[in-house]
PyMOL commands that place a pseudoatom at each C-alpha (Angstrom):
pseudoatom trace, name=CA, resn=MET, resi=1, chain=A, elem=C, hetatm=0, pos=[-74.081, -127.563, -84.093]
pseudoatom trace, name=CA, resn=GLY, resi=2, chain=A, elem=C, hetatm=0, pos=[-75.002, -124.612, -86.321]
pseudoatom trace, name=CA, resn=LYS, resi=3, chain=A, elem=C, hetatm=0, pos=[-72.670, -122.420, -88.302]
pseudoatom trace, name=CA, resn=ASP, resi=4, chain=A, elem=C, hetatm=0, pos=[-72.833, -119.540, -85.838]
pseudoatom trace, name=CA, resn=TYR, resi=5, chain=A, elem=C, hetatm=0, pos=[-69.052, -119.763, -85.457]
pseudoatom trace, name=CA, resn=MET, resi=6, chain=A, elem=C, hetatm=0, pos=[-68.745, -118.029, -88.856]
pseudoatom trace, name=CA, resn=ASN, resi=7, chain=A, elem=C, hetatm=0, pos=[-70.375, -114.951, -87.278]
pseudoatom trace, name=CA, resn=ALA, resi=8, chain=A, elem=C, hetatm=0, pos=[-67.283, -114.484, -85.090]
pseudoatom trace, name=CA, resn=ILE, resi=9, chain=A, elem=C, hetatm=0, pos=[-65.309, -113.323, -88.136]
pseudoatom trace, name=CA, resn=THR, resi=10, chain=A, elem=C, hetatm=0, pos=[-64.994, -109.540, -88.462]
pseudoatom trace, name=CA, resn=GLN, resi=11, chain=A, elem=C, hetatm=0, pos=[-64.418, -107.734, -91.737]
pseudoatom trace, name=CA, resn=GLY, resi=12, chain=A, elem=C, hetatm=0, pos=[-63.874, -104.261, -93.054]
pseudoatom trace, name=CA, resn=VAL, resi=13, chain=A, elem=C, hetatm=0, pos=[-66.679, -102.693, -95.075]
pseudoatom trace, name=CA, resn=TYR, resi=14, chain=A, elem=C, hetatm=0, pos=[-65.811, -101.901, -98.672]
pseudoatom trace, name=CA, resn=VAL, resi=15, chain=A, elem=C, hetatm=0, pos=[-67.565, -100.712, -101.803]
pseudoatom trace, name=CA, resn=ILE, resi=16, chain=A, elem=C, hetatm=0, pos=[-66.445, -102.092, -105.143]
pseudoatom trace, name=CA, resn=GLY, resi=17, chain=A, elem=C, hetatm=0, pos=[-66.747, -99.566, -107.964]
pseudoatom trace, name=CA, resn=ALA, resi=18, chain=A, elem=C, hetatm=0, pos=[-67.030, -101.119, -111.413]
pseudoatom trace, name=CA, resn=LYS, resi=19, chain=A, elem=C, hetatm=0, pos=[-67.630, -99.905, -114.953]
pseudoatom trace, name=CA, resn=ASN, resi=20, chain=A, elem=C, hetatm=0, pos=[-68.579, -101.846, -118.064]
pseudoatom trace, name=CA, resn=GLY, resi=21, chain=A, elem=C, hetatm=0, pos=[-69.155, -99.694, -121.128]
pseudoatom trace, name=CA, resn=GLU, resi=22, chain=A, elem=C, hetatm=0, pos=[-71.183, -96.715, -119.947]
pseudoatom trace, name=CA, resn=LYS, resi=23, chain=A, elem=C, hetatm=0, pos=[-72.767, -98.604, -117.021]
pseudoatom trace, name=CA, resn=LYS, resi=24, chain=A, elem=C, hetatm=0, pos=[-71.294, -97.956, -113.565]
pseudoatom trace, name=CA, resn=ASN, resi=25, chain=A, elem=C, hetatm=0, pos=[-72.030, -99.906, -110.407]
pseudoatom trace, name=CA, resn=LEU, resi=26, chain=A, elem=C, hetatm=0, pos=[-71.267, -99.888, -106.684]
pseudoatom trace, name=CA, resn=MET, resi=27, chain=A, elem=C, hetatm=0, pos=[-71.464, -102.998, -104.492]
pseudoatom trace, name=CA, resn=THR, resi=28, chain=A, elem=C, hetatm=0, pos=[-70.898, -103.350, -100.756]
pseudoatom trace, name=CA, resn=ALA, resi=29, chain=A, elem=C, hetatm=0, pos=[-68.394, -106.099, -99.942]
pseudoatom trace, name=CA, resn=ALA, resi=30, chain=A, elem=C, hetatm=0, pos=[-66.898, -107.454, -96.737]
pseudoatom trace, name=CA, resn=TRP, resi=31, chain=A, elem=C, hetatm=0, pos=[-64.816, -110.358, -98.017]
pseudoatom trace, name=CA, resn=LEU, resi=32, chain=A, elem=C, hetatm=0, pos=[-61.568, -108.650, -99.034]
pseudoatom trace, name=CA, resn=THR, resi=33, chain=A, elem=C, hetatm=0, pos=[-57.989, -109.264, -97.948]
pseudoatom trace, name=CA, resn=GLN, resi=34, chain=A, elem=C, hetatm=0, pos=[-54.451, -108.268, -98.887]
pseudoatom trace, name=CA, resn=ILE, resi=35, chain=A, elem=C, hetatm=0, pos=[-52.532, -111.163, -100.476]
pseudoatom trace, name=CA, resn=SER, resi=36, chain=A, elem=C, hetatm=0, pos=[-49.200, -109.540, -101.427]
pseudoatom trace, name=CA, resn=SER, resi=37, chain=A, elem=C, hetatm=0, pos=[-47.137, -106.455, -100.626]
pseudoatom trace, name=CA, resn=ARG, resi=38, chain=A, elem=C, hetatm=0, pos=[-44.674, -106.670, -103.559]
pseudoatom trace, name=CA, resn=PRO, resi=39, chain=A, elem=C, hetatm=0, pos=[-46.609, -105.812, -105.608]
pseudoatom trace, name=CA, resn=ASN, resi=40, chain=A, elem=C, hetatm=0, pos=[-49.619, -104.728, -103.560]
pseudoatom trace, name=CA, resn=GLN, resi=41, chain=A, elem=C, hetatm=0, pos=[-52.408, -107.189, -104.310]
pseudoatom trace, name=CA, resn=ILE, resi=42, chain=A, elem=C, hetatm=0, pos=[-55.833, -107.903, -102.856]
pseudoatom trace, name=CA, resn=LEU, resi=43, chain=A, elem=C, hetatm=0, pos=[-58.370, -110.705, -103.136]
pseudoatom trace, name=CA, resn=VAL, resi=44, chain=A, elem=C, hetatm=0, pos=[-62.090, -109.918, -103.132]
pseudoatom trace, name=CA, resn=ALA, resi=45, chain=A, elem=C, hetatm=0, pos=[-64.966, -112.413, -103.121]
pseudoatom trace, name=CA, resn=VAL, resi=46, chain=A, elem=C, hetatm=0, pos=[-68.166, -111.564, -105.007]
pseudoatom trace, name=CA, resn=SER, resi=47, chain=A, elem=C, hetatm=0, pos=[-71.275, -113.749, -105.159]
pseudoatom trace, name=CA, resn=ALA, resi=48, chain=A, elem=C, hetatm=0, pos=[-71.299, -115.454, -108.569]
pseudoatom trace, name=CA, resn=GLY, resi=49, chain=A, elem=C, hetatm=0, pos=[-74.804, -114.205, -109.370]
pseudoatom trace, name=CA, resn=HIS, resi=50, chain=A, elem=C, hetatm=0, pos=[-74.130, -110.548, -108.578]
pseudoatom trace, name=CA, resn=TYR, resi=51, chain=A, elem=C, hetatm=0, pos=[-74.007, -107.946, -111.327]
pseudoatom trace, name=CA, resn=THR, resi=52, chain=A, elem=C, hetatm=0, pos=[-70.586, -106.795, -110.080]
pseudoatom trace, name=CA, resn=ALA, resi=53, chain=A, elem=C, hetatm=0, pos=[-69.103, -110.273, -110.672]
pseudoatom trace, name=CA, resn=GLU, resi=54, chain=A, elem=C, hetatm=0, pos=[-70.292, -110.066, -114.276]
pseudoatom trace, name=CA, resn=MET, resi=55, chain=A, elem=C, hetatm=0, pos=[-68.865, -106.560, -114.662]
pseudoatom trace, name=CA, resn=LEU, resi=56, chain=A, elem=C, hetatm=0, pos=[-65.448, -107.506, -113.219]
pseudoatom trace, name=CA, resn=GLN, resi=57, chain=A, elem=C, hetatm=0, pos=[-65.207, -110.469, -115.582]
pseudoatom trace, name=CA, resn=ASN, resi=58, chain=A, elem=C, hetatm=0, pos=[-65.845, -108.113, -118.525]
pseudoatom trace, name=CA, resn=ASN, resi=59, chain=A, elem=C, hetatm=0, pos=[-63.616, -105.223, -117.387]
pseudoatom trace, name=CA, resn=ALA, resi=60, chain=A, elem=C, hetatm=0, pos=[-60.550, -105.814, -115.188]
pseudoatom trace, name=CA, resn=HIS, resi=61, chain=A, elem=C, hetatm=0, pos=[-60.362, -102.208, -113.922]
pseudoatom trace, name=CA, resn=PHE, resi=62, chain=A, elem=C, hetatm=0, pos=[-62.192, -101.445, -110.662]
pseudoatom trace, name=CA, resn=THR, resi=63, chain=A, elem=C, hetatm=0, pos=[-61.963, -99.470, -107.437]
pseudoatom trace, name=CA, resn=ILE, resi=64, chain=A, elem=C, hetatm=0, pos=[-62.256, -100.350, -103.765]
pseudoatom trace, name=CA, resn=SER, resi=65, chain=A, elem=C, hetatm=0, pos=[-63.524, -97.726, -101.326]
pseudoatom trace, name=CA, resn=VAL, resi=66, chain=A, elem=C, hetatm=0, pos=[-62.829, -98.468, -97.655]
pseudoatom trace, name=CA, resn=LEU, resi=67, chain=A, elem=C, hetatm=0, pos=[-65.896, -97.073, -95.912]
pseudoatom trace, name=CA, resn=ALA, resi=68, chain=A, elem=C, hetatm=0, pos=[-65.358, -94.782, -92.950]
pseudoatom trace, name=CA, resn=LYS, resi=69, chain=A, elem=C, hetatm=0, pos=[-67.112, -94.865, -89.611]
pseudoatom trace, name=CA, resn=GLY, resi=70, chain=A, elem=C, hetatm=0, pos=[-70.456, -93.136, -90.130]
pseudoatom trace, name=CA, resn=GLN, resi=71, chain=A, elem=C, hetatm=0, pos=[-70.983, -94.334, -93.726]
pseudoatom trace, name=CA, resn=GLU, resi=72, chain=A, elem=C, hetatm=0, pos=[-73.494, -97.040, -92.797]
pseudoatom trace, name=CA, resn=GLU, resi=73, chain=A, elem=C, hetatm=0, pos=[-76.135, -95.570, -95.136]
pseudoatom trace, name=CA, resn=VAL, resi=74, chain=A, elem=C, hetatm=0, pos=[-73.659, -95.806, -98.028]
pseudoatom trace, name=CA, resn=ALA, resi=75, chain=A, elem=C, hetatm=0, pos=[-73.063, -99.476, -97.208]
pseudoatom trace, name=CA, resn=LYS, resi=76, chain=A, elem=C, hetatm=0, pos=[-76.808, -100.108, -97.228]
pseudoatom trace, name=CA, resn=ALA, resi=77, chain=A, elem=C, hetatm=0, pos=[-77.452, -98.137, -100.436]
pseudoatom trace, name=CA, resn=CYS, resi=78, chain=A, elem=C, hetatm=0, pos=[-74.757, -100.077, -102.278]
pseudoatom trace, name=CA, resn=GLY, resi=79, chain=A, elem=C, hetatm=0, pos=[-75.631, -103.455, -100.802]
pseudoatom trace, name=CA, resn=PHE, resi=80, chain=A, elem=C, hetatm=0, pos=[-79.403, -103.814, -100.681]
pseudoatom trace, name=CA, resn=VAL, resi=81, chain=A, elem=C, hetatm=0, pos=[-80.267, -103.117, -104.349]
pseudoatom trace, name=CA, resn=SER, resi=82, chain=A, elem=C, hetatm=0, pos=[-78.896, -104.747, -107.509]
pseudoatom trace, name=CA, resn=GLY, resi=83, chain=A, elem=C, hetatm=0, pos=[-77.054, -102.526, -109.974]
pseudoatom trace, name=CA, resn=ARG, resi=84, chain=A, elem=C, hetatm=0, pos=[-79.087, -104.248, -112.677]
pseudoatom trace, name=CA, resn=ASN, resi=85, chain=A, elem=C, hetatm=0, pos=[-82.147, -102.423, -111.320]
pseudoatom trace, name=CA, resn=ALA, resi=86, chain=A, elem=C, hetatm=0, pos=[-80.745, -99.122, -110.044]
pseudoatom trace, name=CA, resn=GLU, resi=87, chain=A, elem=C, hetatm=0, pos=[-78.061, -96.571, -110.858]
pseudoatom trace, name=CA, resn=LYS, resi=88, chain=A, elem=C, hetatm=0, pos=[-76.350, -96.575, -107.457]
pseudoatom trace, name=CA, resn=THR, resi=89, chain=A, elem=C, hetatm=0, pos=[-73.969, -93.761, -108.421]
pseudoatom trace, name=CA, resn=GLU, resi=90, chain=A, elem=C, hetatm=0, pos=[-77.067, -91.521, -108.299]
pseudoatom trace, name=CA, resn=LEU, resi=91, chain=A, elem=C, hetatm=0, pos=[-77.747, -92.647, -104.707]
pseudoatom trace, name=CA, resn=VAL, resi=92, chain=A, elem=C, hetatm=0, pos=[-74.212, -92.225, -103.333]
pseudoatom trace, name=CA, resn=ALA, resi=93, chain=A, elem=C, hetatm=0, pos=[-71.818, -89.271, -103.681]
pseudoatom trace, name=CA, resn=CYS, resi=94, chain=A, elem=C, hetatm=0, pos=[-68.883, -90.364, -105.841]
pseudoatom trace, name=CA, resn=ILE, resi=95, chain=A, elem=C, hetatm=0, pos=[-65.688, -89.119, -107.375]
pseudoatom trace, name=CA, resn=TYR, resi=96, chain=A, elem=C, hetatm=0, pos=[-64.206, -90.886, -110.398]
pseudoatom trace, name=CA, resn=ASP, resi=97, chain=A, elem=C, hetatm=0, pos=[-60.764, -92.194, -111.322]
pseudoatom trace, name=CA, resn=GLU, resi=98, chain=A, elem=C, hetatm=0, pos=[-59.020, -91.542, -114.656]
pseudoatom trace, name=CA, resn=LYS, resi=99, chain=A, elem=C, hetatm=0, pos=[-60.996, -94.402, -116.274]
pseudoatom trace, name=CA, resn=ASP, resi=100, chain=A, elem=C, hetatm=0, pos=[-64.324, -93.006, -114.986]
pseudoatom trace, name=CA, resn=CYS, resi=101, chain=A, elem=C, hetatm=0, pos=[-64.721, -95.762, -112.393]
pseudoatom trace, name=CA, resn=PRO, resi=102, chain=A, elem=C, hetatm=0, pos=[-66.657, -94.667, -109.263]
pseudoatom trace, name=CA, resn=ILE, resi=103, chain=A, elem=C, hetatm=0, pos=[-65.056, -94.115, -105.853]
pseudoatom trace, name=CA, resn=VAL, resi=104, chain=A, elem=C, hetatm=0, pos=[-67.188, -93.377, -102.764]
pseudoatom trace, name=CA, resn=LYS, resi=105, chain=A, elem=C, hetatm=0, pos=[-66.625, -89.780, -101.702]
pseudoatom trace, name=CA, resn=ASP, resi=106, chain=A, elem=C, hetatm=0, pos=[-65.327, -89.202, -98.148]
pseudoatom trace, name=CA, resn=SER, resi=107, chain=A, elem=C, hetatm=0, pos=[-64.293, -92.848, -97.656]
pseudoatom trace, name=CA, resn=ALA, resi=108, chain=A, elem=C, hetatm=0, pos=[-61.471, -93.794, -95.280]
pseudoatom trace, name=CA, resn=ALA, resi=109, chain=A, elem=C, hetatm=0, pos=[-59.335, -94.857, -98.247]
pseudoatom trace, name=CA, resn=TYR, resi=110, chain=A, elem=C, hetatm=0, pos=[-59.628, -95.977, -101.829]
pseudoatom trace, name=CA, resn=MET, resi=111, chain=A, elem=C, hetatm=0, pos=[-57.650, -98.231, -104.145]
pseudoatom trace, name=CA, resn=ILE, resi=112, chain=A, elem=C, hetatm=0, pos=[-57.531, -98.439, -107.931]
pseudoatom trace, name=CA, resn=CYS, resi=113, chain=A, elem=C, hetatm=0, pos=[-57.183, -102.066, -109.014]
pseudoatom trace, name=CA, resn=GLU, resi=114, chain=A, elem=C, hetatm=0, pos=[-56.745, -104.357, -112.023]
pseudoatom trace, name=CA, resn=VAL, resi=115, chain=A, elem=C, hetatm=0, pos=[-57.885, -107.993, -111.928]
pseudoatom trace, name=CA, resn=ASN, resi=116, chain=A, elem=C, hetatm=0, pos=[-55.060, -110.414, -112.725]
pseudoatom trace, name=CA, resn=LYS, resi=117, chain=A, elem=C, hetatm=0, pos=[-56.626, -113.778, -111.808]
pseudoatom trace, name=CA, resn=VAL, resi=118, chain=A, elem=C, hetatm=0, pos=[-60.172, -115.075, -111.384]
pseudoatom trace, name=CA, resn=TYR, resi=119, chain=A, elem=C, hetatm=0, pos=[-61.179, -118.168, -109.393]
pseudoatom trace, name=CA, resn=GLN, resi=120, chain=A, elem=C, hetatm=0, pos=[-64.619, -119.783, -109.123]
pseudoatom trace, name=CA, resn=LEU, resi=121, chain=A, elem=C, hetatm=0, pos=[-64.944, -121.258, -105.610]
pseudoatom trace, name=CA, resn=GLY, resi=122, chain=A, elem=C, hetatm=0, pos=[-68.244, -122.431, -104.176]
pseudoatom trace, name=CA, resn=ASP, resi=123, chain=A, elem=C, hetatm=0, pos=[-70.924, -119.800, -104.658]
pseudoatom trace, name=CA, resn=HIS, resi=124, chain=A, elem=C, hetatm=0, pos=[-68.444, -116.924, -105.070]
pseudoatom trace, name=CA, resn=VAL, resi=125, chain=A, elem=C, hetatm=0, pos=[-65.989, -115.650, -107.658]
pseudoatom trace, name=CA, resn=LEU, resi=126, chain=A, elem=C, hetatm=0, pos=[-62.612, -114.599, -106.240]
pseudoatom trace, name=CA, resn=PHE, resi=127, chain=A, elem=C, hetatm=0, pos=[-60.871, -111.738, -107.994]
pseudoatom trace, name=CA, resn=ALA, resi=128, chain=A, elem=C, hetatm=0, pos=[-57.137, -111.367, -107.346]
pseudoatom trace, name=CA, resn=ALA, resi=129, chain=A, elem=C, hetatm=0, pos=[-56.064, -107.865, -108.309]
pseudoatom trace, name=CA, resn=GLU, resi=130, chain=A, elem=C, hetatm=0, pos=[-53.041, -105.621, -108.279]
pseudoatom trace, name=CA, resn=VAL, resi=131, chain=A, elem=C, hetatm=0, pos=[-53.512, -102.320, -106.452]
pseudoatom trace, name=CA, resn=LEU, resi=132, chain=A, elem=C, hetatm=0, pos=[-52.194, -99.677, -108.849]
pseudoatom trace, name=CA, resn=ASP, resi=133, chain=A, elem=C, hetatm=0, pos=[-52.809, -96.548, -106.791]
pseudoatom trace, name=CA, resn=GLY, resi=134, chain=A, elem=C, hetatm=0, pos=[-54.859, -95.221, -103.923]
pseudoatom trace, name=CA, resn=GLU, resi=135, chain=A, elem=C, hetatm=0, pos=[-55.222, -92.726, -101.148]
pseudoatom trace, name=CA, resn=ASN, resi=136, chain=A, elem=C, hetatm=0, pos=[-55.740, -92.909, -97.374]
pseudoatom trace, name=CA, resn=SER, resi=137, chain=A, elem=C, hetatm=0, pos=[-57.774, -90.057, -95.847]
pseudoatom trace, name=CA, resn=GLY, resi=138, chain=A, elem=C, hetatm=0, pos=[-56.834, -90.984, -92.280]
pseudoatom trace, name=CA, resn=LYS, resi=139, chain=A, elem=C, hetatm=0, pos=[-60.485, -91.496, -91.306]
pseudoatom trace, name=CA, resn=GLU, resi=140, chain=A, elem=C, hetatm=0, pos=[-61.359, -94.454, -89.102]
pseudoatom trace, name=CA, resn=PRO, resi=141, chain=A, elem=C, hetatm=0, pos=[-62.544, -97.457, -91.181]
pseudoatom trace, name=CA, resn=MET, resi=142, chain=A, elem=C, hetatm=0, pos=[-65.889, -99.138, -90.542]
pseudoatom trace, name=CA, resn=VAL, resi=143, chain=A, elem=C, hetatm=0, pos=[-65.988, -102.760, -89.324]
pseudoatom trace, name=CA, resn=TYR, resi=144, chain=A, elem=C, hetatm=0, pos=[-68.687, -105.371, -90.023]
pseudoatom trace, name=CA, resn=HIS, resi=145, chain=A, elem=C, hetatm=0, pos=[-69.555, -108.088, -87.506]
pseudoatom trace, name=CA, resn=LYS, resi=146, chain=A, elem=C, hetatm=0, pos=[-72.573, -110.372, -87.259]
pseudoatom trace, name=CA, resn=ALA, resi=147, chain=A, elem=C, hetatm=0, pos=[-74.834, -108.343, -89.578]
pseudoatom trace, name=CA, resn=ASP, resi=148, chain=A, elem=C, hetatm=0, pos=[-74.007, -104.977, -87.993]
pseudoatom trace, name=CA, resn=PHE, resi=149, chain=A, elem=C, hetatm=0, pos=[-71.624, -102.075, -88.649]
pseudoatom trace, name=CA, resn=PHE, resi=150, chain=A, elem=C, hetatm=0, pos=[-69.168, -100.621, -86.140]
pseudoatom trace, name=CA, resn=GLY, resi=151, chain=A, elem=C, hetatm=0, pos=[-66.631, -97.797, -86.187]
for i in range(1, 151): cmd.bond("trace and resi %d" % i, "trace and resi %d" % (i + 1))
show_as sticks, trace
zoom trace
C-alpha cells in the first residue's frame, strides 16, 4: 500500500514572509494550523533545508499571508524558487509591516507573528508562534489538495 492516503488531506495556502537583516523572503506553505485561541497561536512546518527555516531561527518576527482564490501565480512564485537565489519580493506585490516584514498584497488575510518555540521533527522544523495582529479582507481563501489549488 502506498502513501496516497496522505493526499486526502486538504490545507490552506499561505505565504510566510520573513526578514533577516536586510534580506526579505517569501515562501509558500500549506502545513499551518491554529494551536491556541488564548492567546492566538499557530504552528507552521517548514522543511529543515529551506532558507525560510534558517531565517525564522535567526529572527522570530514573521508574517503569514492567507492567499485568496485567484492567487495561484503568487503561490507558485513564492514556492518554486529558493529565496537564496531570488528576491521574491520583486516578483510578488507586497506591503510591509512595522518591522519591514513582507505581506502579500490582496491576500485573504494576514497575520503578524513571533516565534515562541521551535521543534525539529523528521525533515521539518515546527515553529510555534503567537499571532500579534492581523487583518481579514473577507476574500475567499485558497485551498490546496493533491498538488493543485482550489478556491
